[in-house]
C-alpha positions as YAML, in Angstrom:
chain: A
units: angstrom
residues:
- id: 1
  name: UNK
  ca: [123.18, 65.21, 75.50]
- id: 2
  name: UNK
  ca: [122.54, 65.35, 79.26]
- id: 3
  name: UNK
  ca: [123.81, 67.92, 81.75]
- id: 4
  name: UNK
  ca: [126.90, 65.84, 82.54]
- id: 5
  name: UNK
  ca: [127.91, 65.65, 78.88]
- id: 6
  name: UNK
  ca: [127.60, 69.35, 78.10]
- id: 7
  name: UNK
  ca: [130.63, 70.80, 76.35]
- id: 8
  name: UNK
  ca: [132.73, 73.30, 78.32]
- id: 9
  name: UNK
  ca: [133.90, 76.20, 76.18]
- id: 10
  name: UNK
  ca: [137.60, 76.31, 75.36]
- id: 11
  name: UNK
  ca: [139.64, 79.42, 74.68]
- id: 12
  name: UNK
  ca: [139.17, 82.42, 76.99]
- id: 13
  name: UNK
  ca: [135.55, 82.53, 78.17]
- id: 14
  name: UNK
  ca: [136.44, 84.52, 81.29]
- id: 15
  name: UNK
  ca: [138.03, 87.95, 81.66]
- id: 16
  name: UNK
  ca: [139.64, 89.94, 84.45]
- id: 17
  name: UNK
  ca: [136.98, 91.62, 86.58]
- id: 18
  name: UNK
  ca: [137.76, 95.18, 85.49]
- id: 19
  name: UNK
  ca: [137.10, 94.32, 81.83]
- id: 20
  name: UNK
  ca: [133.73, 92.61, 82.33]
- id: 21
  name: UNK
  ca: [130.45, 94.29, 81.40]
- id: 22
  name: UNK
  ca: [128.26, 91.17, 81.23]
- id: 23
  name: UNK
  ca: [128.95, 87.99, 83.19]
- id: 24
  name: UNK
  ca: [126.99, 84.83, 82.29]
- id: 25
  name: UNK
  ca: [127.23, 81.68, 84.38]
- id: 26
  name: UNK
  ca: [125.67, 78.27, 83.64]
- id: 27
  name: UNK
  ca: [122.87, 79.73, 81.51]
- id: 28
  name: UNK
  ca: [120.35, 77.16, 80.26]
- id: 29
  name: UNK
  ca: [117.35, 77.99, 78.08]
- id: 30
  name: UNK
  ca: [114.42, 75.68, 77.46]
- id: 31
  name: UNK
  ca: [111.49, 76.07, 75.05]
- id: 32
  name: UNK
  ca: [109.13, 73.55, 76.58]
- id: 33
  name: UNK
  ca: [111.13, 70.30, 76.49]
- id: 34
  name: UNK
  ca: [113.65, 71.64, 73.97]
- id: 35
  name: UNK
  ca: [117.00, 72.42, 75.62]
- id: 36
  name: UNK
  ca: [118.09, 75.33, 73.41]
- id: 37
  name: UNK
  ca: [121.06, 76.75, 75.39]
- id: 38
  name: UNK
  ca: [123.23, 74.36, 77.39]
- id: 39
  name: UNK
  ca: [125.15, 75.53, 80.41]
- id: 40
  name: UNK
  ca: [126.79, 78.57, 78.80]
- id: 41
  name: UNK
  ca: [129.29, 80.55, 80.86]
- id: 42
  name: UNK
  ca: [131.07, 83.54, 79.32]
- id: 43
  name: UNK
  ca: [132.15, 87.11, 80.02]
- id: 44
  name: UNK
  ca: [131.48, 90.03, 77.66]
- id: 45
  name: UNK
  ca: [134.12, 92.76, 77.64]
- id: 46
  name: UNK
  ca: [133.21, 96.41, 78.17]
- id: 47
  name: UNK
  ca: [133.51, 98.76, 75.16]
- id: 48
  name: UNK
  ca: [134.38, 96.01, 72.72]
- id: 49
  name: UNK
  ca: [132.49, 94.29, 69.92]
- id: 50
  name: UNK
  ca: [131.84, 90.62, 70.66]
- id: 51
  name: UNK
  ca: [130.59, 88.50, 67.76]
- id: 52
  name: UNK
  ca: [128.43, 85.40, 68.19]
- id: 53
  name: UNK
  ca: [128.91, 83.03, 65.24]
- id: 54
  name: UNK
  ca: [127.73, 79.52, 64.38]
- id: 55
  name: UNK
  ca: [125.44, 77.61, 62.01]
- id: 56
  name: UNK
  ca: [121.72, 78.39, 61.78]
- id: 57
  name: UNK
  ca: [119.77, 77.14, 64.79]
- id: 58
  name: UNK
  ca: [122.84, 76.91, 67.04]
- id: 59
  name: UNK
  ca: [121.38, 79.18, 69.73]
- id: 60
  name: UNK
  ca: [123.31, 82.40, 69.21]
- id: 61
  name: UNK
  ca: [120.20, 84.60, 68.78]
- id: 62
  name: UNK
  ca: [118.42, 82.83, 71.65]
- id: 63
  name: UNK
  ca: [121.36, 83.55, 73.91]
- id: 64
  name: UNK
  ca: [121.53, 87.18, 72.73]
- id: 65
  name: UNK
  ca: [117.86, 87.68, 73.64]
- id: 66
  name: UNK
  ca: [118.54, 86.40, 77.16]
- id: 67
  name: UNK
  ca: [120.78, 89.41, 77.77]
- id: 68
  name: UNK
  ca: [117.92, 91.93, 77.62]
- id: 69
  name: UNK
  ca: [115.20, 89.49, 78.69]
- id: 70
  name: UNK
  ca: [113.45, 89.46, 75.32]
- id: 71
  name: UNK
  ca: [112.76, 85.76, 75.90]
- id: 72
  name: UNK
  ca: [110.48, 86.77, 78.79]
- id: 73
  name: UNK
  ca: [107.78, 87.39, 76.19]
- id: 74
  name: UNK
  ca: [107.76, 83.70, 75.12]
- id: 75
  name: UNK
  ca: [105.43, 81.69, 77.39]
- id: 76
  name: UNK
  ca: [107.15, 78.35, 76.84]
- id: 77
  name: UNK
  ca: [110.63, 79.73, 77.54]
- id: 78
  name: UNK
  ca: [112.39, 78.93, 80.82]
- id: 79
  name: UNK
  ca: [115.82, 80.32, 81.74]
- id: 80
  name: UNK
  ca: [118.19, 78.99, 84.39]
- id: 81
  name: UNK
  ca: [121.55, 80.34, 85.52]
- id: 82
  name: UNK
  ca: [122.80, 83.84, 86.09]
- id: 83
  name: UNK
  ca: [123.43, 86.86, 83.89]
- id: 84
  name: UNK
  ca: [124.94, 89.93, 85.57]
- id: 85
  name: UNK
  ca: [125.24, 93.46, 84.18]
- id: 86
  name: UNK
  ca: [127.86, 95.40, 86.13]
- id: 87
  name: UNK
  ca: [127.51, 92.81, 88.87]
- id: 88
  name: UNK
  ca: [123.69, 93.02, 89.11]
- id: 89
  name: UNK
  ca: [121.66, 89.89, 88.33]
- id: 90
  name: UNK
  ca: [119.31, 91.00, 85.54]
- id: 91
  name: UNK
  ca: [116.87, 88.18, 86.36]
- id: 92
  name: UNK
  ca: [116.45, 89.32, 89.96]
- id: 93
  name: UNK
  ca: [112.74, 89.81, 90.74]
- id: 94
  name: UNK
  ca: [113.45, 93.47, 91.63]
- id: 95
  name: UNK
  ca: [114.78, 94.27, 88.13]
- id: 96
  name: UNK
  ca: [112.23, 95.96, 85.86]
- id: 97
  name: UNK
  ca: [112.65, 94.52, 82.33]
- id: 98
  name: UNK
  ca: [111.47, 97.80, 80.76]
- id: 99
  name: UNK
  ca: [114.18, 99.80, 82.54]
- id: 100
  name: UNK
  ca: [116.70, 97.05, 81.77]
- id: 101
  name: UNK
  ca: [115.96, 97.34, 78.05]
- id: 102
  name: UNK
  ca: [116.69, 101.07, 78.26]
- id: 103
  name: UNK
  ca: [120.17, 100.09, 79.46]
- id: 104
  name: UNK
  ca: [120.49, 97.34, 76.84]
- id: 105
  name: UNK
  ca: [119.35, 98.50, 73.41]
- id: 106
  name: UNK
  ca: [118.61, 96.10, 70.55]
- id: 107
  name: UNK
  ca: [118.81, 96.32, 66.77]
- id: 108
  name: UNK
  ca: [117.03, 93.57, 64.86]
- id: 109
  name: UNK
  ca: [117.71, 91.68, 61.64]
- id: 110
  name: UNK
  ca: [115.31, 93.73, 59.53]
- id: 111
  name: UNK
  ca: [115.06, 97.50, 59.99]
- id: 112
  name: UNK
  ca: [111.86, 98.21, 61.92]
- id: 113
  name: UNK
  ca: [111.29, 101.97, 62.16]
- id: 114
  name: UNK
  ca: [108.05, 103.06, 63.79]
- id: 115
  name: UNK
  ca: [105.34, 104.38, 61.41]
- id: 116
  name: UNK
  ca: [106.24, 107.88, 62.56]
- id: 117
  name: UNK
  ca: [108.52, 110.68, 61.43]
- id: 118
  name: UNK
  ca: [112.30, 110.36, 61.59]
- id: 119
  name: UNK
  ca: [112.28, 112.80, 64.51]
- id: 120
  name: UNK
  ca: [109.54, 110.92, 66.39]
- id: 121
  name: UNK
  ca: [111.33, 107.59, 65.91]
- id: 122
  name: UNK
  ca: [114.35, 108.87, 67.82]
- id: 123
  name: UNK
  ca: [112.42, 111.02, 70.30]
- id: 124
  name: UNK
  ca: [110.07, 108.22, 71.39]
- id: 125
  name: UNK
  ca: [112.38, 106.52, 73.90]
- id: 126
  name: UNK
  ca: [113.72, 109.66, 75.60]
- id: 127
  name: UNK
  ca: [110.17, 110.98, 75.87]
- id: 128
  name: UNK
  ca: [108.68, 107.90, 77.59]
- id: 129
  name: UNK
  ca: [111.71, 107.55, 79.88]
- id: 130
  name: UNK
  ca: [111.62, 111.22, 80.85]
- id: 131
  name: UNK
  ca: [115.15, 111.98, 79.66]
- id: 132
  name: UNK
  ca: [114.30, 115.46, 78.35]
- id: 133
  name: UNK
  ca: [112.78, 118.27, 80.42]
- id: 134
  name: UNK
  ca: [111.72, 120.35, 77.43]
- id: 135
  name: UNK
  ca: [111.59, 120.49, 73.62]
- id: 136
  name: UNK
  ca: [115.07, 121.98, 73.39]
- id: 137
  name: UNK
  ca: [116.61, 119.07, 75.31]
- id: 138
  name: UNK
  ca: [114.65, 116.57, 73.24]
- id: 139
  name: UNK
  ca: [115.87, 118.21, 70.02]
- id: 140
  name: UNK
  ca: [119.44, 117.93, 71.25]
- id: 141
  name: UNK
  ca: [119.04, 114.22, 72.06]
- id: 142
  name: UNK
  ca: [117.54, 113.53, 68.63]
- id: 143
  name: UNK
  ca: [120.28, 115.40, 66.78]
- id: 144
  name: UNK
  ca: [123.08, 113.86, 68.84]
- id: 145
  name: UNK
  ca: [121.69, 110.34, 68.38]
- id: 146
  name: UNK
  ca: [121.35, 110.80, 64.63]
- id: 147
  name: UNK
  ca: [124.91, 112.16, 64.49]
- id: 148
  name: UNK
  ca: [126.26, 109.18, 66.46]
- id: 149
  name: UNK
  ca: [124.42, 106.87, 64.05]
- id: 150
  name: UNK
  ca: [126.04, 108.62, 61.09]
- id: 151
  name: UNK
  ca: [122.67, 109.68, 59.70]
- id: 152
  name: UNK
  ca: [122.07, 113.31, 60.64]
- id: 153
  name: UNK
  ca: [123.71, 114.92, 57.59]
- id: 154
  name: UNK
  ca: [121.60, 112.73, 55.30]
- id: 155
  name: UNK
  ca: [118.24, 113.51, 56.95]
- id: 156
  name: UNK
  ca: [118.63, 116.91, 58.65]
- id: 157
  name: UNK
  ca: [116.27, 118.56, 56.17]
- id: 158
  name: UNK
  ca: [113.62, 115.82, 56.35]
- id: 159
  name: UNK
  ca: [113.17, 115.09, 60.05]
- id: 160
  name: UNK
  ca: [109.41, 115.36, 59.59]
- id: 161
  name: UNK
  ca: [109.36, 112.72, 56.85]
- id: 162
  name: UNK
  ca: [108.35, 109.12, 57.67]
- id: 163
  name: UNK
  ca: [111.15, 106.86, 58.86]
- id: 164
  name: UNK
  ca: [109.84, 104.24, 56.45]
- id: 165
  name: UNK
  ca: [110.67, 106.55, 53.51]
- id: 166
  name: UNK
  ca: [114.41, 105.99, 54.04]
- id: 167
  name: UNK
  ca: [116.51, 103.34, 52.27]
- id: 168
  name: UNK
  ca: [117.11, 100.03, 54.04]
- id: 169
  name: UNK
  ca: [120.57, 101.02, 55.25]
- id: 170
  name: UNK
  ca: [119.32, 104.40, 56.44]
- id: 171
  name: UNK
  ca: [116.41, 102.73, 58.24]
- id: 172
  name: UNK
  ca: [118.83, 100.45, 60.09]
- id: 173
  name: UNK
  ca: [120.95, 103.44, 61.14]
- id: 174
  name: UNK
  ca: [117.73, 105.15, 62.26]
- id: 175
  name: UNK
  ca: [117.02, 102.10, 64.42]
- id: 176
  name: UNK
  ca: [120.53, 102.38, 65.86]
- id: 177
  name: UNK
  ca: [119.90, 106.09, 66.58]
- id: 178
  name: UNK
  ca: [116.64, 105.09, 68.28]
- id: 179
  name: UNK
  ca: [118.48, 102.51, 70.40]
- id: 180
  name: UNK
  ca: [121.20, 104.91, 71.57]
- id: 181
  name: UNK
  ca: [118.79, 107.82, 72.22]
- id: 182
  name: UNK
  ca: [117.97, 106.41, 75.68]
- id: 183
  name: UNK
  ca: [121.68, 106.33, 76.62]
- id: 184
  name: UNK
  ca: [122.17, 102.55, 76.82]
- id: 185
  name: UNK
  ca: [125.32, 100.92, 78.09]
- id: 186
  name: UNK
  ca: [125.08, 97.92, 75.81]
- id: 187
  name: UNK
  ca: [123.81, 97.43, 72.24]
- id: 188
  name: UNK
  ca: [122.69, 94.02, 70.98]
- id: 189
  name: UNK
  ca: [122.63, 93.54, 67.21]
- id: 190
  name: UNK
  ca: [120.92, 90.46, 65.77]
- id: 191
  name: UNK
  ca: [122.25, 90.05, 62.21]
- id: 192
  name: UNK
  ca: [121.82, 93.81, 61.57]
- id: 193
  name: UNK
  ca: [123.22, 93.68, 58.04]
- id: 194
  name: UNK
  ca: [121.62, 90.52, 56.65]
- id: 195
  name: UNK
  ca: [118.91, 92.49, 54.80]
- id: 196
  name: UNK
  ca: [121.30, 95.19, 53.53]
- id: 197
  name: UNK
  ca: [123.41, 95.63, 50.41]
- id: 198
  name: UNK
  ca: [127.24, 95.70, 50.62]
- id: 199
  name: UNK
  ca: [127.48, 99.51, 50.69]
- id: 200
  name: UNK
  ca: [124.94, 99.85, 53.51]
- id: 201
  name: UNK
  ca: [126.64, 96.96, 55.34]
- id: 202
  name: UNK
  ca: [130.01, 98.74, 55.16]
- id: 203
  name: UNK
  ca: [128.46, 101.86, 56.71]
- id: 204
  name: UNK
  ca: [126.96, 99.86, 59.58]
- id: 205
  name: UNK
  ca: [130.31, 98.14, 60.18]
- id: 206
  name: UNK
  ca: [132.12, 101.50, 60.25]
- id: 207
  name: UNK
  ca: [129.50, 102.76, 62.66]
- id: 208
  name: UNK
  ca: [130.03, 99.80, 65.01]
- id: 209
  name: UNK
  ca: [133.73, 100.60, 65.16]
- id: 210
  name: UNK
  ca: [132.92, 104.18, 66.16]
- id: 211
  name: UNK
  ca: [130.20, 103.22, 68.66]
- id: 212
  name: UNK
  ca: [132.41, 100.79, 70.58]
- id: 213
  name: UNK
  ca: [134.34, 103.79, 71.92]
- id: 214
  name: UNK
  ca: [131.31, 104.48, 74.12]
- id: 215
  name: UNK
  ca: [129.20, 101.30, 74.10]
- id: 216
  name: UNK
  ca: [129.60, 97.58, 74.62]
- id: 217
  name: UNK
  ca: [128.31, 95.79, 71.51]
- id: 218
  name: UNK
  ca: [127.31, 92.18, 70.88]
- id: 219
  name: UNK
  ca: [126.56, 91.19, 67.30]
- id: 220
  name: UNK
  ca: [125.06, 87.94, 66.05]
- id: 221
  name: UNK
  ca: [126.23, 87.41, 62.49]
- id: 222
  name: UNK
  ca: [126.02, 84.61, 59.93]
- id: 223
  name: UNK
  ca: [129.04, 86.15, 58.17]
- id: 224
  name: UNK
  ca: [132.41, 85.02, 59.47]
- id: 225
  name: UNK
  ca: [134.02, 87.75, 57.36]
- id: 226
  name: UNK
  ca: [131.93, 90.35, 59.17]
- id: 227
  name: UNK
  ca: [132.83, 88.91, 62.57]
- id: 228
  name: UNK
  ca: [136.51, 89.07, 61.63]
- id: 229
  name: UNK
  ca: [136.19, 92.68, 60.48]
- id: 230
  name: UNK
  ca: [134.18, 94.22, 63.32]
- id: 231
  name: UNK
  ca: [134.81, 92.26, 66.52]
- id: 232
  name: UNK
  ca: [137.56, 92.09, 69.10]
- id: 233
  name: UNK
  ca: [136.25, 88.83, 70.61]
- id: 234
  name: UNK
  ca: [134.33, 85.98, 68.99]
- id: 235
  name: UNK
  ca: [132.17, 83.24, 70.52]
- id: 236
  name: UNK
  ca: [131.34, 80.13, 68.48]
- id: 237
  name: UNK
  ca: [128.08, 78.27, 69.21]
- id: 238
  name: UNK
  ca: [127.05, 74.80, 68.04]
- id: 239
  name: UNK
  ca: [123.84, 72.91, 68.92]
- id: 240
  name: UNK
  ca: [123.17, 75.16, 71.92]
- id: 241
  name: UNK
  ca: [126.70, 74.82, 73.30]
- id: 242
  name: UNK
  ca: [129.31, 77.54, 73.52]
- id: 243
  name: UNK
  ca: [132.24, 75.70, 71.94]
- id: 244
  name: UNK
  ca: [135.00, 78.31, 71.94]
- id: 245
  name: UNK
  ca: [135.48, 81.97, 72.75]
- id: 246
  name: UNK
  ca: [138.49, 84.25, 72.61]
- id: 247
  name: UNK
  ca: [140.25, 87.03, 70.76]
- id: 248
  name: UNK
  ca: [138.88, 87.18, 67.22]
- id: 249
  name: UNK
  ca: [142.27, 86.78, 65.57]
- id: 250
  name: UNK
  ca: [143.02, 83.68, 67.63]
- id: 251
  name: UNK
  ca: [139.62, 82.12, 66.89]
- id: 252
  name: UNK
  ca: [140.01, 82.58, 63.14]
- id: 253
  name: UNK
  ca: [143.73, 81.88, 62.81]
- id: 254
  name: UNK
  ca: [144.35, 79.24, 65.47]
- id: 255
  name: UNK
  ca: [141.14, 77.79, 66.95]
- id: 256
  name: UNK
  ca: [141.54, 75.24, 69.74]
- id: 257
  name: UNK
  ca: [138.45, 73.11, 69.04]
- id: 258
  name: UNK
  ca: [138.01, 70.94, 65.96]
- id: 259
  name: UNK
  ca: [134.34, 72.00, 65.61]
- id: 260
  name: UNK
  ca: [135.46, 75.65, 65.40]
- id: 261
  name: UNK
  ca: [138.14, 74.77, 62.86]
- id: 262
  name: UNK
  ca: [135.67, 72.82, 60.71]
- id: 263
  name: UNK
  ca: [133.11, 75.64, 60.77]
- id: 264
  name: UNK
  ca: [135.61, 78.36, 59.92]
- id: 265
  name: UNK
  ca: [137.06, 76.33, 57.04]
- id: 266
  name: UNK
  ca: [133.60, 75.71, 55.60]
- id: 267
  name: UNK
  ca: [133.26, 71.98, 56.25]
- id: 268
  name: UNK
  ca: [129.74, 72.62, 57.53]
- id: 269
  name: UNK
  ca: [127.58, 75.67, 58.15]
...
C-alpha cells in the first residue's frame, strides 16, 4: 500500500477546537523499512476515555507510544507528521521528552512497580521533578495519589512494604498512583487489564471512569467489551491504518466501514 492508497478514517476523526487535548495530523511511523503507522490523523478529546481497538499487530500500541515519545528509545524508529498537546508540537526540538512524559503518564500491560516500598514507588516522580518542598508535602502527594487510584485504604498500614508484595490488581493501581503523582494531564494505558483477573479488571475500569473527571485517558485494549464499557470515543486500527473513529456507541452499534463491522462481529481478530 503506497502513500496514495492509504485509507482515510471515516466517522468523526476531528473535534471542535475547544474539545481537543491531542491533535494528530498525518502521522507515519517506520521501523526501518516497515511502515507501521500510515498517515493517521485524529483528535483526542479532553477529559474523556478514548479506546484504541483492532487486531494484534495493527499498530494501536505503536501509535499510543508516539504520544509520549516512547518510540524515541527505538533506534530504527522514524516518525513523520505532527502531534500537538494543547497546541504545542511534542516533537519540536525544544520539547524535553522527560518533561513531556511527566505531562503524559503511562501504565503498561503488566504491572511494573519499582523494587521499592509502596511509598517510594509513588514518591519517586514528585521527588525527581521537585514537586514537593518538604516531607509533609511529599506525604500529601503520596496519600492523595493512592486515594485517587483507589488503593490508599488497602495499603495505608503497609506503606513501607515492597510494592511487589501487592496482588496483581493492586500493583496496577499502584502504577496508576505513580503515574498521577506527577500531576499529568493525560494518561496512556496499554492493555492495563490483560494480566488481571475479572475482579481486578472491574476495579481498574471503575477507576478509569473516576479519573476521567480530571484526566484525559487513552486505552489500548484487545477487549471490545472493555472498550464499550469504559470509553466515550473509540478508534479502530487495521494494518497500520486508522479505519474509523467516533462515539463509542456509534462505532459498536452502527459502524460506517465494513472492516469495522467485520471486526466487531468477530469475522476476524
